[in-house]
Structure formats: structure tokens, C-alpha cells
C-alpha positions in Angstrom: 0.0 0.1 0.0 2.8 2.4 0.9 4.6 1.7 -2.4 1.3 2.6 -4.2 1.2 5.8 -2.5 4.6 6.7 -3.4 3.7 6.0 -6.7 1.0 8.0 -7.0 2.8 10.9 -5.4 5.5 10.5 -8.2 2.9 10.4 -10.9 1.5 13.8 -9.7 5.0 15.4 -9.6 6.1 14.3 -13.0 2.7 15.5 -14.6 3.3 19.0 -13.1 7.0 19.0 -14.1 5.8 18.1 -17.7 3.2 20.8 -17.6 5.7 23.6 -16.4 8.3 22.3 -18.8 5.7 22.8 -21.5 4.5 26.3 -20.5 5.5 28.9 -23.1 8.4 31.3 -21.9 6.2 34.3 -22.9 3.4 33.3 -20.7 5.8 33.7 -17.7 7.5 36.7 -19.1 4.5 38.4 -20.4 4.9 42.4 -19.8 1.5 44.1 -19.9 2.1 47.2 -17.6 4.9 49.1 -19.1 4.3 53.0 -19.1 5.2 54.5 -22.6 6.9 57.9 -22.5 5.9 59.8 -25.8 8.2 62.3 -26.6 7.1 65.6 -28.3 9.4 67.6 -30.4 8.8 70.6 -32.7 11.6 72.9 -34.3 15.3 71.7 -34.3 18.1 74.3 -35.0 22.0 74.2 -34.9 23.1 76.1 -31.7 24.9 78.5 -34.3 21.8 79.5 -36.0 19.2 79.4 -33.4 17.9 82.9 -32.5 14.8 81.3 -31.0 16.7 81.4 -27.6 13.5 81.9 -25.7 11.1 79.5 -27.4 10.5 76.4 -25.5 9.4 74.7 -28.9 12.9 74.9 -30.4 15.9 72.7 -29.4 19.5 72.6 -30.5 20.5 70.0 -33.0 23.0 69.0 -31.0 21.0 68.2 -28.0 18.6 66.1 -30.2 21.5 64.2 -31.7 22.6 63.5 -27.9 18.8 62.3 -26.8 18.8 60.0 -29.9 22.2 58.5 -29.7 21.2 57.9 -25.9 18.1 56.0 -26.9 20.3 53.9 -29.4 22.8 53.1 -27.1 20.5 51.9 -24.3 18.3 49.9 -26.7 15.2 51.8 -26.5 12.5 50.6 -29.1 10.6 53.1 -31.0 7.1 52.5 -31.2 5.0 53.1 -34.5 1.2 54.0 -34.0 0.2 50.3 -35.2 2.2 48.8 -32.2 0.9 51.1 -29.8 -2.6 50.5 -30.8 -2.0 46.6 -30.4 -0.3 47.4 -27.2 -3.2 49.2 -25.6 -5.7 46.6 -26.9 -3.6 44.0 -25.1 -2.7 42.1 -28.4 1.1 42.9 -28.5 3.8 43.1 -25.9 6.5 46.0 -26.3 10.0 46.0 -25.0 10.5 47.4 -21.5 12.6 50.1 -23.1 9.8 51.5 -25.4 9.2 55.4 -26.4 7.3 56.9 -29.1 8.9 60.0 -30.8 6.3 62.5 -32.2 6.7 66.1 -33.9 4.0 68.5 -34.0 3.2 71.1 -37.1 5.2 69.6 -39.7 8.4 72.2 -39.7 10.9 72.0 -42.5 13.7 71.3 -39.9 12.0 67.9 -39.4 13.4 67.0 -42.6 16.5 68.9 -42.7 17.9 67.8 -39.3 15.7 65.3 -37.5 14.9 62.8 -40.5 18.7 62.0 -40.9 19.5 61.3 -37.2 16.1 59.2 -36.9 17.1 57.4 -39.9 20.7 56.7 -39.0 19.5 55.1 -35.9 16.6 53.1 -37.3 14.3 55.0 -35.3 10.4 55.4 -36.3 8.4 58.5 -35.6 4.9 60.3 -35.9 4.7 63.7 -37.4 1.4 65.7 -36.9 0.9 67.9 -39.7 -1.0 71.2 -40.3 -1.8 70.5 -43.8 -2.9 74.0 -45.1 0.9 75.0 -44.3 2.4 72.4 -46.4 3.6 73.5 -49.7 3.8 71.7 -53.1 7.4 72.1 -53.8 10.1 72.6 -51.1 10.9 76.2 -49.8 14.2 77.6 -49.2 15.5 77.1 -45.5 16.1 80.3 -43.5 16.9 79.7 -39.8 15.5 83.1 -38.7 12.2 82.3 -39.7 9.7 79.2 -39.6 9.3 77.4 -42.9 6.9 74.2 -43.2 7.2 70.9 -45.1 6.5 70.2 -48.7 4.5 67.2 -50.2 7.6 65.6 -51.8 9.6 66.0 -48.6 7.0 64.5 -46.7 6.8 61.7 -49.1 10.6 61.1 -48.9 10.4 60.5 -45.0 7.6 58.0 -45.3 10.4 55.4 -44.4 10.9 57.0 -40.7 7.5 59.0 -40.4 3.8 58.3 -40.2 1.9 61.2 -40.5 -1.1 62.0 -38.2 -3.8 65.1 -38.3 -2.9 68.4 -36.5 -6.0 70.2 -38.4 -6.0 72.0 -41.6 -6.4 75.6 -40.9 -7.6 75.6 -37.1 -3.9 75.6 -35.6 -4.6 79.2 -34.4 -6.8 81.2 -31.9 -10.0 83.1 -32.2 -10.6 85.8 -29.6 -7.6 84.4 -27.8 -9.1 80.8 -27.5 -7.7 78.2 -29.5 -9.9 77.6 -32.6 -10.4 73.9 -31.9 -12.4 75.3 -28.6 -14.2 78.2 -30.2 -15.4 77.3 -33.7 -18.7 75.5 -34.6 -19.0 71.8 -35.0 -19.6 72.2 -38.7 -16.4 74.2 -39.1 -14.5 71.7 -37.2 -15.6 68.7 -38.7 -15.1 70.0 -42.0 -11.5 71.1 -41.5 -10.9 67.5 -40.1 -12.4 66.2 -43.4 -10.1 68.6 -45.5 -6.8 67.6 -43.6 -8.0 63.9 -43.6 -8.1 63.9 -47.3 -4.7 65.4 -47.7 -3.1 62.8 -45.4 -5.2 59.8 -46.7 -7.2 59.5 -43.5 -5.1 58.9 -40.4 -7.3 57.8 -37.5 -4.6 59.8 -34.8 -4.6 63.3 -34.1 -2.9 66.0 -31.8 -4.3 68.7 -30.0 -3.1 72.2 -31.4 -1.8 73.8 -28.1 -2.9 70.6 -26.1 -6.2 72.3 -25.9 -9.5 70.1 -25.8 -12.8 69.4 -24.1 -15.2 66.8 -23.8 -16.9 68.3 -27.1 -13.7 68.2 -29.0 -13.4 64.6 -28.0 -17.0 63.8 -29.5 -16.2 65.5 -32.5 -13.1 63.4 -33.1 -15.1 60.6 -32.8 -17.7 61.6 -35.2 -14.8 62.4 -37.6 -13.5 58.8 -37.0 -10.5 59.2 -35.0 -9.2 56.4 -32.8 -6.6 58.4 -30.8 -5.8 61.8 -29.7 -2.5 63.2 -28.0 -2.3 65.9 -25.5 0.8 67.9 -24.4 0.1 66.5 -20.5 3.5 65.1 -19.3 2.3 61.6 -18.6 3.3 58.4 -19.8 0.8 56.3 -21.6 -0.1 52.6 -20.2 -3.2 50.2 -21.0 -6.4 51.8 -19.5 -5.7 55.2 -20.5 -8.5 57.1 -22.4 -7.5 57.0 -25.8 -8.4 60.5 -26.7 -6.4 61.8 -23.8 -2.9 60.4 -24.3 -0.2 62.4 -22.5 3.1 63.4 -24.3 6.2 64.9 -22.8 7.4 68.3 -24.5 11.0 68.3 -25.2 12.0 71.8 -24.2 15.7 73.2 -24.6 16.3 73.4 -20.9 16.3 69.6 -20.6 19.5 68.3 -19.4 20.4 64.8 -20.9 20.2 63.6 -17.3 16.8 64.7 -17.1 16.2 63.0 -20.2 17.6 60.0 -19.1 15.3 60.0 -16.1 12.1 60.6 -18.3 12.5 57.9 -20.6 13.2 55.7 -17.7 9.6 56.2 -16.6 
């Protein structure tokens, strides 16, 4: 009888070991709770040509290069919109070291300076375009003023950049209030439709000036958008409102050590 009991125990143990030996490694290592920092850039200029020294949206090319090199050397993965979508819906695992790189407005320096660096490091990024400011042919570069991308430049950068909506003509103010909060529903929906056609109808949007309210969100839903990005300095994680995804504005006063801490979130 004692031998029978011992044999039964050994059988249970062997079955347990067999079960665990066939458990896929990913089931143990699955990471569903990472926080993704989404970085927000605008305009990049060399130190020698930067006259916008008090503009928080303009950073030095040298600092941008340093930040991108750090991400590359530390093995960070730059997520695409489709990867972010799959992650937030629980269908895709992402590396612990994941960031998303975004640009707002569609400035010419994204082509001149950001694009070659991003391409060198094999990074992906998202550019939110103000479509009414895009020209049919490239415009001459003048570091003392702002120039915007042309359609040929946008098309050339598609190996690195995805393009999202930043309105057509509503990146401005009406009586001191962001136009997206002031204009009528009809005007806003028509603007979104116009810019959507020009960009082949992306389903992701960045709020001009980071301004939005519940009405804005409802209009974006009506227009077919799945995601909208703010300027709230918060990481993105599963369970977040898809129309209030945070981003960290990268300003010229951020040191490399501060940048390291930010992306480590």
C-alpha cells in the first residue's frame, strides 16, 4: 500500500513538471503594464543658427542628436502607431524600454535635421501635420524664420515618419481662445475632413496647443479618430483614455540626465 502511495505522488509530480516544462516562456515573461513615454518635439536648429533662444518649442540639433544617440545606445525601441494600438488593446507585447517619438506642426527642420538622425539610428516617429501650411514644392530654408514641409519632403520621409492630423486651418486662436474650442461643430468637422483627405485619413490626432474638452473628443469620434494626443506630461499605459494620451514636451532646458530620467519612466 505504501509503495502505491509513493508511486501516486511521483506520478503527480512528474505530471506537474511536464506541464511547467511545456509552458511557453512568454506566458511567464509577458509584460502588460509598461508605461510608455511619448516624446514631443517641434523645431530643431543648430546652436550656431538658433535665434529663438526663448522659445520652448525650439531645441538645438546637438541636443537632439545626443538624445537620440542615448536612446539607441541604451537599446530603446521606438513604437509605431500600429504597435501602440496593438499594445493598448492587449494584443502585442512591447519591450520594457519603449518610447514613441512625435513631432507637431510639420516644420522643414524635421526634414533637414531630425529625419537624417532618426534614419541613422533606425528609429520610427510620428509627425502631426498642419496641412494648410504644406507647400507643393520645397521652400528655401531660413533659420531666422519658420518654414514648413512640402509634399515631396513628406513623401520622402515615409520610411521613418507616419503622419497624423494636426488640423488644416484650425491651428490658431479666435479671440484669444484655441480655434478648436471656439469654432462651430460644422467648421471643425469640415476642417478635419479636409486635412484627413490630404493625409489619406489617418485615425490619430494631436490637439493644437494641447487644448481640448469633452466636445472636442466627441467631434473627433464623429470624424473617425481612434487616438488623440495631448501635451500633458504623462506616460501612456493600458487603460488610458485613447483621446487623452499624454506626451512629454522636450524643451531646450532639459539636460541629458533629465532626459534619461524621463524616458526611464
